[in-house]
C-alpha positions in Angstrom: -4.2 -19.1 21.6 -1.9 -16.5 20.0 -1.5 -15.9 16.3 -0.6 -13.2 13.8 -3.4 -11.7 11.6 -2.3 -10.2 8.3 -3.9 -9.7 4.9 -3.6 -7.9 1.5 0.0 -8.7 0.7 -0.8 -8.2 -3.0 2.4 -9.6 -4.3 3.3 -8.3 -7.7 1.4 -5.0 -7.2 2.2 -2.3 -9.7 2.5 1.4 -9.0 1.9 3.3 -12.2 3.3 6.6 -10.9 6.7 5.0 -10.0 9.8 4.7 -12.2 11.0 1.2 -13.0 13.7 1.5 -10.3 11.3 2.6 -7.6 8.7 -0.1 -8.7 11.3 -2.8 -8.2 12.1 -1.6 -4.7 8.4 -1.4 -3.7 7.6 -4.8 -5.1 10.6 -6.4 -3.4 9.6 -4.9 0.0 6.2 -6.6 -0.3 8.1 -9.8 -0.2 10.6 -8.9 2.5 7.8 -8.0 4.8 6.8 -11.7 4.9 10.1 -12.3 6.7 9.2 -9.7 9.2 5.8 -11.3 9.8 7.6 -14.6 10.5 10.0 -12.9 12.9 7.1 -11.2 14.6 5.3 -14.5 15.1 8.4 -16.1 16.6 9.1 -13.1 18.9 5.5 -13.2 20.2 5.3 -16.9 20.6 2.7 -17.3 17.9 2.7 -20.6 15.9 0.1 -19.6 13.3 -0.2 -16.7 10.8 -3.6 -16.0 9.3 -3.5 -14.2 5.9 -7.0 -13.1 5.1 -6.9 -12.9 1.3 -5.3 -11.0 -1.6 -1.9 -12.8 -1.2 -1.5 -11.9 -4.9 -2.4 -8.7 -6.6 -3.8 -10.3 -9.7 -5.0 -13.6 -11.1 -2.2 -14.4 -13.5 1.2 -13.7 -11.8 4.4 -15.0 -13.5 5.8 -18.3 -12.2 8.5 -16.4 -10.4 6.0 -14.0 -8.7 3.8 -17.0 -7.8 6.6 -18.8 -6.0 8.3 -15.9 -4.3 6.0 -15.6 -1.3 5.9 -19.4 -0.9 9.7 -19.4 -0.7 9.6 -16.7 2.0 7.2 -18.8 4.1 9.3 -21.9 3.6 12.0 -20.2 5.6 9.8 -20.5 8.7 9.1 -24.2 8.9 8.2 -23.9 12.6 5.2 -21.6 11.7 1.9 -22.5 10.2 0.7 -20.1 7.4 -3.0 -20.2 6.6 -4.1 -18.6 3.3 -7.5 -17.9 1.7 -8.3 -16.3 -1.6 -9.3 -12.7 -1.8 -11.1 -10.6 -4.5 -7.8 -10.0 -6.3 -6.7 -13.6 -6.3 -10.1 -15.4 -6.1 -10.5 -19.1 -6.6 -11.2 -20.2 -10.2 -10.5 -23.3 -12.3 -6.9 -23.3 -13.5 -6.3 -20.0 -11.7 -3.6 -18.8 -9.4 -4.5 -21.2 -6.6 -4.5 -24.3 -8.8 -1.0 -23.2 -9.9 0.0 -22.8 -6.3 -1.2 -26.3 -5.5 0.7 -27.8 -8.5 3.9 -26.0 -7.4 4.1 -28.3 -4.3 4.1 -25.6 -1.6 5.9 -26.3 1.7 4.0 -28.4 4.2 3.8 -25.5 6.7 1.5 -23.6 4.2 -2.2 -24.4 4.5 -4.3 -23.5 1.5 -7.9 -23.1 2.6 -9.7 -23.5 -0.7 -13.0 -24.9 0.7 -15.4 -23.4 3.2 -15.1 -26.1 5.8 -13.8 -26.3 9.4 -10.1 -27.0 9.9 -8.4 -28.2 13.1 -5.6 -25.7 13.5 -3.8 -27.1 16.5 -2.4 -30.6 17.2 -4.9 -31.1 20.0 -7.8 -29.9 17.9 -8.8 -27.4 20.5 -8.8 -24.5 17.9 -10.7 -24.7 14.7 -10.5 -22.3 11.7 -13.5 -21.5 9.6 -12.1 -20.1 6.3 -14.3 -18.3 3.7 -13.4 -18.7 0.1 -14.2 -16.2 -2.7 -14.9 -18.0 -6.0 -15.3 -14.7 -8.0 -14.1 -11.2 -7.6 -17.5 -9.9 -6.5 -20.4 -11.7 -5.0 -23.6 -10.4 -3.5 -23.7 -13.3 -1.0 -22.1 -13.0 2.4 -19.0 -15.2 2.2 -19.2 -15.9 5.9 -22.8 -17.0 6.1 -21.9 -20.7 6.1 -20.0 -20.3 9.4 -23.3 -20.1 11.4 -24.0 -23.8 10.6 -20.4 -25.0 10.5 -20.0 -28.0 12.9 -17.1 -28.3 15.3 -16.6 -30.2 18.5 -18.2 -28.7 21.6 -16.0 -26.5 23.7 -13.4 -25.7 21.1 -12.3 -22.2 20.0 -13.7 -21.2 16.7 -11.8 -18.7 14.5 -13.1 -17.2 11.3 -11.1 -15.8 8.4 -12.7 -14.0 5.4 -12.1 -11.3 2.8 -14.8 -8.6 2.2 -16.5 -5.5 3.5 -18.6 -5.0 6.7 -20.1 -1.7 5.4 -22.4 -1.0 2.4 -21.0 1.5 0.0 -23.3 0.8 -2.9 -25.8 3.3 -4.1 -28.6 0.9 -3.3 -28.9 -1.5 -0.4 -27.7 -5.0 -1.3 -25.3 -3.8 -4.0 -22.1 -4.0 -2.0 -20.1 -7.0 -3.1 -18.6 -9.5 -0.6 -20.6 -7.9 2.2 -20.1 -9.5 5.6 -22.5 -9.2 8.5 -21.2 -7.1 11.3 -22.5 -9.5 13.9 -21.1 -12.6 12.3 -18.8 -13.4 15.3 -21.9 -13.6 17.5 -24.0 -15.5 15.1 -21.3 -18.1 14.3 -19.9 -18.4 17.9 -16.5 -17.1 16.8 -13.8 -16.1 19.3 -12.4 -13.9 16.5 -13.0 -13.1 12.9 -9.9 -12.1 10.9 -10.8 -9.9 7.9 -9.0 -8.7 4.8 -9.9 -6.2 2.1 -9.5 -2.8 3.8 -5.8 -1.8 3.6 -5.7 -0.1 7.0 -6.2 -1.3 10.5 -9.8 -1.2 11.7 -11.3 -3.0 14.7 -14.9 -4.0 14.2 -16.2 -4.7 17.7 -14.6 -6.9 20.3 -14.1 -10.0 18.1 -13.4 -8.8 14.6 -10.7 -6.6 12.9 -9.0 -5.8 9.7 -5.3 -6.1 9.9 -4.5 -3.9 7.0 -1.8 -4.5 4.4 1.7 -5.0 6.0 3.2 -2.4 3.6 1.3 0.8 3.0 0.6 1.0 -0.7 -0.9 4.5 -1.4 -0.7 8.1 -0.3 -4.3 7.9 0.9 -3.6 5.0 3.2 -0.8 6.2 5.4 -2.9 7.6 8.3 -5.2 4.7 9.0 -2.8 2.1 10.4 -1.5 0.5 7.3 2.0 -1.0 7.4 1.1 -3.2 10.5 0.1 -6.7 11.5 -1.9 -7.8 14.5 -1.0 -10.1 17.3 -4.2 -11.7 18.6 -4.3 -13.4 22.0 -7.3 -15.3 23.2 -7.4 -17.0 26.7 -10.3 -19.3 25.9 -13.3 -20.0 23.6 -15.4 -17.3 25.2 -12.7 -14.8 26.2 -12.5 -11.4 24.5 -9.4 -11.2 22.3 -6.5 -8.9 23.0 -5.5 -7.3 19.7 -2.1 -5.6 19.5 -0.8 -3.8 16.4 2.8 -4.1 15.4 4.5 -2.1 12.7 6.1 -4.3 10.1 6.2 -2.0 7.1 9.3 -0.3 6.0 7.9 2.6 3.9 6.1 5.7 5.0 3.8 7.6 2.6 3.2 11.3 3.2 1.4 14.2 1.5 3.0 17.7 1.8 1.6 21.0 0.8 3.4 24.3 0.4 3.1 27.8 -1.0 6.2 29.2 -2.6 6.8 32.8 -3.7 10.5 33.4 -2.8 13.9 31.8 -2.6 13.7 31.7 1.2 10.5 29.7 1.1 12.1 27.2 -1.3 15.0 26.7 1.1 12.5 26.3 4.0 10.6 23.6 2.0 13.9 21.8 1.4 14.6 21.8 5.1 11.1 20.7 5.9 11.2 17.7 3.5 14.7 16.6 4.7 13.5 16.7 8.3 10.4 14.5 7.8 12.5 11.4 8.7 16.2 12.3 8.6 17.5 8.8 9.3 15.2 7.1 6.8 14.6 9.4 3.9 15.2 6.5 1.5 12.1 4.8 2.9 9.9 7.8 2.4 7.5 8.5 -0.4 6.2 12.0 -0.7 3.3 13.5 -2.7 4.1 17.2 -3.0 1.5 19.8 -3.9 3.0 23.3 -4.3 1.1 26.6 -5.0 2.4 30.1 -5.6 4.3 32.0 -8.2 8.1 31.9 -8.8 10.3 33.9 -11.1 12.4 32.1 -13.6 15.5 32.2 -11.4 13.5 30.9 -8.4 11.8 28.2 -10.4 15.2 27.0 -11.5 16.3 26.9 -7.8 13.1 25.0 -7.0 14.0 22.4 -9.6 17.6 22.1 -8.3 16.8 22.0 -4.6 13.6 20.0 -4.6 13.0 18.1 -7.8 16.7 17.1 -8.1 18.2 17.3 -4.7 15.5 16.1 -2.3 14.1 13.8 -4.9 17.4 11.8 -4.9 17.3 11.4 -1.1 13.7 10.0 -1.1 12.4 6.7 -2.3 10.0 8.7 -4.4 8.9 12.3 -4.8 5.7 12.7 -6.7 4.8 16.3 -7.7 1.1 17.0 -8.0 0.5 20.7 -8.1 3.5 22.8 -9.0 4.1 26.6 -8.7 3.4 28.8 -11.6 6.2 30.5 -13.5 6.0 34.3 -13.7 9.0 35.4 -15.8 9.8 39.0 -14.8 11.3 41.7 -17.1 14.6 41.0 -15.4 14.3 37.3 -16.3 13.6 38.0 -19.9 16.4 40.6 -20.1 18.8 37.8 -19.4 18.4 36.7 -23.0 19.2 40.2 -24.4 17.0 42.6 -26.3 17.0 40.9 -29.7 17.8 37.8 -31.6 16.3 34.4 -31.9 16.9 33.4 -28.3 15.2 36.5 -27.0 12.2 36.0 -29.3 11.9 32.3 -28.3 12.0 33.3 -24.6 9.3 35.8 -25.1 7.1 33.2 -26.9 7.7 30.6 -24.2 6.8 33.2 -21.5 3.5 34.0 -23.2 2.7 30.3 -23.5 3.6 29.6 -19.9 1.2 32.3 -18.7 -1.7 30.9 -20.7 -3.7 28.0 -19.2 -3.8 25.0 -21.6 -2.0 21.8 -22.5 1.1 23.6 -23.6 1.5 25.6 -20.4 3.7 23.1 -18.4 5.8 22.3 -21.4 6.4 26.0 -22.1 7.4 26.5 -18.4 9.9 23.6 -18.6 11.3 24.8 -21.9 11.7 28.4 -20.7 13.6 27.1 -17.6 15.8 24.9 -19.7 16.5 27.7 -22.1 17.6 29.9 -19.2 19.9 27.3 -17.8 21.5 26.6 -21.2 21.8 30.3 -22.0 23.5 31.1 -18.7 25.9 28.2 -19.1 26.8 29.3 -22.6 27.4 32.9 -21.5 29.6 31.9 -18.6 31.7 29.4 -20.7 
């Protein structure tokens, strides 16, 4: 038996830090990756794709968002897609899954909305035991029923569920959707396909989290997100072979730098542009910068990094930014008297004082300098 294990597509996911243009790109790619999952299955000779929950990011997607992943799966009629609800799209009356059913999904999509064994293969040699979440959080193990689930003797039993295998609550028993670590042994499973964690994580010989096929956060780029799993099992008692395959397009990186001079600004520009020279448009960067820059150098930082490099990347998110320290030479640019000079001095004082006005004052002082120089050179 060979199949693809995926999870946590979270179609329709929003990214509050992204502009509308970037948001559309990120959302569209969460759909396009479904095509790559289908292509991966075909290339690896896998007829089944198990998607362990959170197909949708929320309970009430628009009709278009609801149908988009179904139409992507329709394009692969030779593959069988197996879906279960997760904690983001849990099963509830008149919820997202009732709407999916009423939309007449393609025959190659199997909606597993009841915890009961399902014969996956035409010869009934492989049975799927799908767990279903009926609410976002439950204190009951959603896989407990698998221990007593009846299937023919000698068949391969595969489990699929959405939840956690570790307790993170402050008190034992408080972790929702908690799954027993030894469920594969208790239930006689050849493999348990899990969803919920957004990065790859193998839990013993017969259990793993696939992770989301597209990384969706700056804190998730280093744990194997952006991949899917090919799982091969020679027989009901054989140990699975689990192979990760990259299917995601985007890379998410955190970058830290300290800037105090023009040379260091240019070095940072070169560093950012060399992160992935051939695929900068598929790169999202969270940039934290410390240090102090003069007015002139801060203007250069904005031009080189916040304007130039930002346009090359999919997204540049600035966390910490360098402090502005306007020198006497900077202020002398505005002359010794007049309303412009007095405004510059006031903005300089505000930009050096911690508080809610500091960042605005820094930006205003920079803008004033640019406009003043432009006016003087005209």
